[in-house]
Structures are given as structure tokens and as C-alpha cells.
C-alpha positions in Angstrom: -20.2 1.7 -0.4 -18.5 0.9 2.4 -17.7 2.1 6.0 -14.2 2.2 6.7 -14.9 2.7 10.6 -17.5 0.1 11.0 -15.4 -4.3 10.7 -18.5 -5.4 9.6 -19.2 -3.5 6.7 -15.4 -3.9 5.5 -15.5 -7.7 5.9 -18.9 -7.5 3.7 -17.4 -6.1 0.9 -13.1 -7.3 0.9 -14.0 -11.0 2.6 -14.3 -14.1 -0.1 -16.7 -15.7 2.1 -19.0 -13.5 4.1 -19.4 -15.8 6.8 -15.9 -15.3 7.8 -14.7 -11.8 8.7 -11.2 -10.8 7.6 -8.6 -9.9 10.1 -7.5 -6.4 9.9 -3.7 -6.1 10.3 -3.9 -2.4 10.1 -5.8 0.7 8.2 -4.8 4.6 7.2 -6.9 7.3 6.6 -5.2 9.7 4.5 -6.8 12.6 3.1 -10.0 11.0 0.7 -8.2 7.8 0.9 -7.9 4.6 3.1 -5.5 1.4 3.1 -6.0 -1.4 4.7 -4.2 -4.3 5.5 -5.8 -7.6 6.1 -5.9 -11.2 6.1 -8.9 -13.6 4.5 -9.8 -16.9 6.3 -10.2 -18.2 3.3 -6.7 -18.3 2.4 -5.0 -21.1 4.4 -2.7 -20.9 7.4 -3.4 -17.0 6.7 -0.3 -17.0 4.9 -1.8 -14.3 2.1 -1.5 -11.0 3.1 -4.7 -8.6 1.1 -4.1 -4.6 0.1 -6.6 -2.5 -0.6 -6.9 1.0 -0.8 -10.3 3.2 -1.0 -11.6 6.6 -2.2 -14.0 8.8 0.3 -17.4 8.9 -2.1 -18.2 12.6 -3.2 -21.7 12.1 -2.3 -22.4 9.6 0.1 -20.6 11.1 4.0 -18.1 8.5 5.5 -18.7 6.0 2.9 -15.8 5.0 0.3 -15.3 3.3 -2.6 -12.7 0.2 -3.2 -10.0 1.3 -5.9 -7.6 -0.8 -5.9 -5.4 -3.8 -3.8 -4.4 -6.7 -4.6 -2.7 -10.0 -2.5 1.0 -11.4 -1.8 2.8 -13.0 0.8 3.4 -12.3 4.2 6.9 -11.0 4.3 8.8 -8.0 2.7 7.5 -4.4 1.6 5.0 -3.1 -0.8 3.3 -0.4 -2.0 0.4 0.5 -4.0 -0.4 3.6 -5.6 -3.8 5.7 -5.4 -4.4 8.6 -7.9 -6.5 10.1 -9.9 -7.1 13.4 -11.8 -8.5 15.6 -8.8 -5.6 14.7 -6.9 -2.2 17.2 -6.6 -0.2 13.9 -6.0 -0.1 10.5 -6.1 -0.7 8.8 -2.7 1.4 6.3 -2.2 0.4 2.9 0.4 3.7 1.9 2.0 3.0 -1.3 3.7 4.2 -4.8 5.2 3.0 -7.5 7.4 6.5 -8.6 8.5 9.5 -6.6 7.9 12.6 -7.7 8.5 14.7 -4.1 9.2 13.5 -0.9 10.9 14.0 0.8 8.0 11.8 1.4 4.6 13.8 2.8 1.6 12.0 4.4 -1.1 13.0 5.1 -4.5 11.7 6.3 -8.1 12.0 4.3 -10.8 11.5 4.3 -14.4 9.0 2.1 -15.3 10.2 2.1 -19.3 13.9 1.8 -19.4 14.0 -0.1 -15.7 16.2 2.4 -14.4 16.1 3.7 -10.8 16.3 7.9 -11.4 16.6 8.6 -7.5 16.3 7.9 -3.5 13.0 9.5 -2.3 13.1 8.6 1.5 14.5 6.6 4.3 12.2 6.6 7.2 11.7 4.3 10.4 9.2 2.0 10.5 7.1 -0.3 13.1 8.2 -3.9 13.6 4.6 -4.8 13.3 1.6 -4.7 10.2 1.4 -1.6 9.2 -0.1 0.8 6.2 1.8 4.4 6.0 1.0 6.8 3.4 3.2 9.2 1.4 2.8 11.9 -1.2 5.6 11.9 -3.9 6.4 14.5 -6.4 7.8 12.1 -9.2 9.6 13.5 -12.6 7.2 11.4 -14.4 4.3 11.2 -13.4 3.4 8.8 -16.5 6.4 6.5 -16.6 8.0 6.7 -12.9 6.5 4.9 -9.9 8.4 3.9 -6.9 10.0 1.4 -5.7 10.4 0.1 -1.7 13.1 -1.7 0.0 13.2 -3.4 3.4 16.3 -1.6 5.2 18.9 1.2 4.3 19.1 1.0 0.4 22.2 2.8 -1.8 21.3 4.2 -5.1 23.9 1.8 -6.1 22.1 -1.5 -4.1 19.0 -0.4 -5.8 20.4 -0.3 -9.0 21.5 -3.2 -9.0 18.2 -5.2 -8.6 17.7 -4.2 -12.4 20.8 -5.6 -13.8 
């Protein structure tokens, strides 16, 4: 179990090499979850950014367990969906290390048909590393997800992404 208020505890669970601590770029708590954007010194030149989301443990106060995440390049915006049967709506962690715009556009898309359903949101983002947590009520929880873009993107332009 992880104490997210303690960098040593976070590093012990998230670092590939326990002797080299991670660098936390941003951490966002939201309801029963926390999202962490970080680099690991094991990655050469820190050119890979990692993201993990954690859920509060149901029995232990101020302790979390890792539920998901991944790694990718250091440019652009990405998202991860945190959801279980106890949640009313899924929580989406939207994160970036180096964004190219001051805005982020969020669309609902159906991953079976590959079609954009609708534009959900557009909001300002910081010019530094960030993690933002948002909830969206999707039309179809089973087959729909979100797609995020750097900048102000129209429905038409987002739809072209899948063509």
C-alpha cells in the first residue's frame, strides 16, 4: 500500500530501480483516486513520462493501491479512465508533460465504430506538466471513451482523425 503524501513511499512502488527515486511532475487527488505523472531515472534522458492512478484502500486510512497507468513519450496530451462499480461516473485523468497549446479539447468517441460522438469539453491547461481529473457522463459506458487533443479542435477536425 502506498502513502501518496510521502515521496519515498511513492518511489518505492513506482520506481523501476528502488535506489533511484522517481521525479514527480504532478499529482492530483480526486475523490477516492489520485493520478501521478512522473519520470523514472531508469529511462535514458527522462524522455519517457509515466502515469499511474491509484484508488484509496477501503480498509487503511490514507493508503492507496495502484489501479492502472502506463508510459509514453513526453509530448502531447493523454488520458486514463479510472472506474469501478462503486463509482457513479468514471473519472478521467487528463495529463501532459509538454503541451503545445494552452487549451485541451475532449471528445467522446465510440471505439467499436471509431466515430466521434460529441465534443464534451474544452478548457485551459497550464504550460507546465499537469494532471487534471474530470468526470464525464458518456452516452454508452461500455463502448465509449474519451479522446483528448492539444488545442481547440472542432468536431469536424476530430472526426477526420479517424478517417
